[in-house]
VEXDREN-2710 file (C-alpha; in Angstrom, 1 decimal):
% VEXDREN-2710
k/r/px/py/pz
1/MET/-102.1/-9.2/-15.1
2/LYS/-105.4/-9.8/-16.9
3/LYS/-106.6/-12.8/-18.8
4/THR/-108.6/-11.8/-21.9
5/THR/-109.4/-12.6/-25.5
6/LEU/-107.8/-10.3/-28.0
7/MET/-108.9/-10.1/-31.7
8/ILE/-106.5/-9.9/-34.6
9/TYR/-106.9/-6.6/-36.5
10/LYS/-103.7/-6.7/-38.5
11/ASN/-101.0/-9.4/-38.9
12/ASN/-98.7/-8.2/-41.7
13/PRO/-95.1/-9.0/-42.7
14/ILE/-92.6/-6.2/-42.4
15/ILE/-89.5/-7.8/-43.8
16/GLY/-88.6/-11.4/-44.4
17/GLY/-89.9/-13.5/-41.5
18/VAL/-90.8/-10.4/-39.3
19/TYR/-94.5/-9.6/-38.7
20/LYS/-96.3/-6.8/-37.0
21/LEU/-99.4/-7.9/-35.2
22/TYR/-102.0/-5.5/-33.9
23/LEU/-104.6/-7.0/-31.4
24/THR/-107.7/-5.2/-30.2
25/GLY/-109.3/-5.7/-26.9
26/ASP/-108.9/-4.9/-23.2
27/VAL/-105.2/-4.1/-22.6
28/SER/-105.8/-1.9/-19.6
29/ALA/-103.4/-4.0/-17.5
30/ILE/-100.4/-2.7/-19.6
31/HIS/-99.1/0.4/-17.9
32/CYS/-95.4/0.8/-18.8
33/PRO/-92.8/0.0/-21.5
34/GLY/-91.0/-3.3/-21.0
35/GLN/-94.0/-5.4/-20.1
36/PHE/-95.0/-8.4/-22.2
37/VAL/-98.1/-10.4/-23.2
38/GLU/-98.5/-14.2/-23.5
39/LEU/-100.5/-15.4/-26.5
40/SER/-102.1/-18.9/-26.9
41/VAL/-101.3/-20.0/-30.4
42/PRO/-103.6/-22.8/-31.8
43/GLY/-102.0/-26.2/-31.6
44/GLN/-99.4/-25.2/-29.0
45/PHE/-99.6/-26.3/-25.4
46/LEU/-98.0/-23.3/-23.7
47/ARG/-98.6/-19.6/-24.4
48/ARG/-95.8/-17.7/-26.1
49/PRO/-94.4/-14.5/-24.5
50/PHE/-94.1/-11.4/-26.7
51/SER/-92.7/-8.0/-25.7
52/VAL/-95.0/-5.0/-26.2
53/CYS/-94.0/-2.9/-29.1
54/ASP/-96.7/-0.3/-28.5
55/TRP/-100.2/0.0/-27.1
56/ASP/-103.1/2.4/-26.9
57/ARG/-106.6/2.4/-25.3
58/ASP/-107.9/0.0/-28.0
59/GLY/-105.2/-2.6/-28.3
60/VAL/-101.5/-3.7/-28.4
61/THR/-98.9/-4.1/-31.1
62/VAL/-96.5/-7.0/-31.1
63/VAL/-93.6/-7.4/-33.6
64/TYR/-92.3/-11.0/-33.9
65/ARG/-90.0/-13.1/-36.0
66/THR/-91.1/-16.5/-37.3
67/VAL/-88.5/-18.9/-35.8
68/GLY/-90.5/-22.0/-34.9
69/GLN/-93.7/-23.9/-35.3
70/GLY/-95.6/-21.6/-32.9
71/THR/-94.7/-18.3/-34.5
72/ARG/-95.3/-19.8/-38.0
73/ARG/-98.8/-20.7/-36.9
74/LEU/-99.3/-17.2/-35.5
75/ALA/-98.2/-15.7/-38.8
76/ALA/-100.9/-17.7/-40.5
77/MET/-103.7/-16.4/-38.4
78/MET/-106.1/-13.9/-40.0
79/PRO/-107.9/-10.7/-39.0
80/GLY/-111.0/-11.5/-37.0
81/GLU/-109.6/-14.5/-35.2
82/GLY/-109.4/-14.4/-31.4
83/ILE/-106.4/-15.2/-29.3
84/ASP/-106.5/-16.2/-25.6
85/ALA/-104.0/-13.8/-23.9
86/LEU/-102.5/-12.7/-20.6
87/VAL/-101.7/-9.0/-20.8
88/GLY/-99.8/-6.7/-18.5
89/LEU/-97.2/-9.2/-17.5
90/GLY/-93.9/-8.4/-15.8
91/ASN/-92.2/-5.3/-14.4
92/GLY/-91.2/-2.9/-17.1
93/PHE/-88.6/-0.1/-17.4
94/ASP/-88.4/2.6/-14.7
95/THR/-88.1/5.9/-16.7
96/SER/-87.7/8.0/-13.5
97/LEU/-84.0/7.0/-13.4
98/SER/-83.2/8.0/-17.0
99/GLY/-81.8/11.5/-16.5
100/GLU/-82.1/14.0/-19.3
101/LYS/-80.3/12.1/-22.0
102/PRO/-81.2/8.4/-22.0
103/LEU/-79.6/5.9/-24.4
104/LEU/-81.6/3.0/-25.8
105/ILE/-79.5/0.0/-27.0
106/ALA/-81.1/-3.0/-28.8
107/GLY/-80.3/-5.8/-31.1
108/GLY/-82.5/-8.1/-33.1
109/SER/-85.7/-9.1/-31.3
110/GLY/-84.9/-6.5/-28.6
111/VAL/-85.7/-3.6/-31.0
112/PRO/-89.6/-3.6/-30.8
113/MET/-90.0/-2.7/-27.2
114/MET/-87.7/0.3/-27.7
115/LEU/-90.6/2.0/-29.7
116/CYS/-92.9/2.4/-26.7
117/LEU/-90.0/3.2/-24.4
118/ALA/-88.9/6.0/-26.7
119/LYS/-92.4/7.4/-26.8
120/GLN/-92.6/7.4/-23.0
121/LEU/-89.2/9.1/-22.5
122/LEU/-89.9/11.7/-25.2
123/ALA/-93.3/12.5/-23.5
124/GLU/-91.3/13.1/-20.3
125/GLY/-89.2/15.8/-22.1
126/LYS/-86.0/13.7/-22.4
127/THR/-83.5/13.8/-25.3
128/VAL/-83.4/10.2/-26.5
129/THR/-80.6/8.5/-28.5
130/ALA/-80.8/4.9/-29.7
131/VAL/-78.2/2.4/-31.0
132/LEU/-79.9/-0.4/-32.9
133/GLY/-77.9/-3.4/-34.1
134/TYR/-78.6/-5.8/-37.0
135/ARG/-76.8/-8.5/-38.9
136/THR/-77.1/-6.8/-42.3
137/ALA/-79.0/-3.9/-44.0
138/SER/-81.8/-6.2/-45.2
139/ASP/-82.6/-7.1/-41.6
140/ILE/-83.3/-3.6/-40.5
141/PHE/-86.9/-3.0/-39.1
142/LEU/-88.6/-0.4/-37.0
143/ALA/-85.5/1.9/-37.2
144/ASP/-87.4/4.5/-39.2
145/ASP/-90.4/4.3/-36.9
146/ILE/-88.2/5.1/-33.9
147/ARG/-86.4/7.8/-35.8
148/TYR/-89.7/9.4/-36.8
149/LEU/-90.6/9.9/-33.1
150/GLY/-87.7/12.3/-32.8
151/VAL/-85.0/9.9/-31.6
152/ASP/-81.4/10.2/-32.7
153/VAL/-80.9/6.7/-34.2
154/HIS/-77.5/5.1/-34.8
155/LEU/-77.4/1.9/-36.8
156/THR/-74.8/-0.9/-36.7
157/THR/-74.6/-3.9/-38.9
158/GLU/-72.2/-6.8/-38.6
159/ASP/-71.2/-6.7/-42.3
160/GLY/-71.1/-2.9/-42.5
161/SER/-73.9/-2.7/-45.1
162/ALA/-75.6/0.1/-43.1
163/GLY/-74.5/2.4/-40.4
164/VAL/-71.4/1.5/-38.3
165/ARG/-69.7/-1.8/-39.1
166/GLY/-69.7/-4.0/-36.0
167/THR/-71.9/-4.3/-33.0
168/VAL/-73.8/-1.8/-30.8
169/THR/-70.8/-1.2/-28.6
170/ASP/-68.9/0.1/-31.5
171/ALA/-71.4/3.0/-31.9
172/MET/-71.6/3.7/-28.1
173/GLU/-68.0/5.0/-27.6
174/ASP/-68.5/8.7/-28.5
175/LEU/-72.1/9.1/-27.3
176/ASP/-73.1/11.3/-24.3
177/TYR/-75.8/9.8/-22.2
178/THR/-77.0/9.9/-18.6
179/TYR/-78.5/6.3/-18.4
180/PHE/-79.2/3.4/-20.6
181/TYR/-81.9/0.9/-21.4
182/THR/-81.2/-2.3/-23.3
183/CYS/-82.8/-5.4/-24.7
184/GLY/-81.2/-8.2/-26.9
185/PRO/-79.2/-11.3/-26.7
186/GLU/-77.0/-12.2/-23.7
187/ALA/-73.7/-11.7/-25.5
188/MET/-74.8/-8.2/-26.3
189/PHE/-75.6/-7.6/-22.6
190/ARG/-72.2/-8.6/-21.6
191/ALA/-70.6/-6.4/-24.2
192/VAL/-72.7/-3.4/-23.1
193/ASN/-71.9/-4.0/-19.5
194/GLY/-68.2/-4.0/-20.4
195/VAL/-68.3/-0.5/-22.0
196/ALA/-71.2/1.4/-20.5
197/ASN/-70.2/4.3/-18.3
198/THR/-73.5/4.8/-16.4
199/SER/-76.1/2.7/-14.6
200/GLY/-78.8/1.1/-16.7
201/GLN/-81.6/-1.4/-17.1
202/PHE/-81.6/-4.7/-18.9
203/SER/-84.7/-6.5/-20.3
204/LEU/-83.9/-10.2/-20.1
205/GLU/-85.1/-13.0/-22.4
206/ALA/-85.9/-16.4/-20.9
207/ARG/-87.9/-19.5/-21.5
208/MET/-91.2/-19.1/-19.7
209/GLY/-93.6/-21.8/-18.8
210/CYS/-96.4/-19.8/-17.2
211/GLY/-95.4/-16.1/-17.5
212/TYR/-96.5/-15.0/-14.1
213/GLY/-94.1/-16.7/-11.7
214/ALA/-95.9/-19.9/-10.7
215/CYS/-93.7/-22.5/-12.4
216/MET/-90.3/-21.0/-11.4
217/GLY/-88.9/-22.1/-14.8
218/CYS/-87.3/-18.8/-15.6
219/THR/-85.5/-18.3/-12.3
220/ILE/-82.0/-16.7/-12.4
221/GLU/-79.5/-15.8/-9.7
222/THR/-79.0/-12.2/-8.9
223/VAL/-77.1/-10.3/-6.2
224/LYS/-80.3/-10.3/-4.2
225/GLY/-80.8/-14.1/-4.6
226/PRO/-83.0/-16.1/-7.0
227/LYS/-85.4/-14.0/-9.1
228/ARG/-88.1/-15.0/-11.7
229/VAL/-87.6/-13.2/-15.0
230/CYS/-91.3/-13.2/-15.8
231/LYS/-92.5/-11.9/-12.4
232/ASP/-89.6/-10.0/-10.8
233/GLY/-88.4/-8.8/-14.2
234/PRO/-88.0/-9.0/-17.1
235/VAL/-86.3/-5.7/-16.4
236/PHE/-83.4/-5.7/-14.0
237/THR/-80.9/-2.9/-13.1
238/ARG/-77.2/-3.3/-14.0
239/GLU/-76.4/-3.6/-10.3
240/GLU/-78.8/-6.4/-9.7
241/LEU/-77.3/-8.8/-12.3
242/LEU/-74.4/-11.2/-11.7
243/TRP/-71.7/-10.7/-14.4
END
């Protein structure tokens, strides 16, 4: 973890309510997909956690949806403004367990982190498939970016306006995979756990007070006892979680 000031280079809308934010500065503490950053938004008491969509030697990309006062204020910030940040938080995905044909499963706000995870797995020579779930066709974002990397992308929409009608589990049935990685809402996690035929890793979402394990506010119960989502996770294996 590193405390630093990042500068806004770009902060652009992708689709309605969804923004792509590129911040420049020292992000050397980020070392694997699945980690997150905490950003101090003006006027808000606590920093806000955001998953890492992508990063390079010069900065980090975050994709976020405006859902409350904090993210609306973030969307109004302009290039050149500085943001107090904690970077390199959490334990990310372990790609050494993926096997040769990993499957990425994501819904909604869980989609962005799959971009950097796909890049890592492809760099390791794996054949990557992704199932991305959305409510409707107009909600789809980042699917083309992930497909462009060389990932076999399958889409699902709840109303059937694009891809398979239904949820991510409806597109998983006939896929061949050696391991899975997933991020999204809790209901999706339970559905994936019910149908998946391999081990896998889940990136959990939680309300975080500090982001580095001091406040204990994001503690969950696991088979190994209490764990902090921000410090011990946010990624946990299927076998660690209580279902």
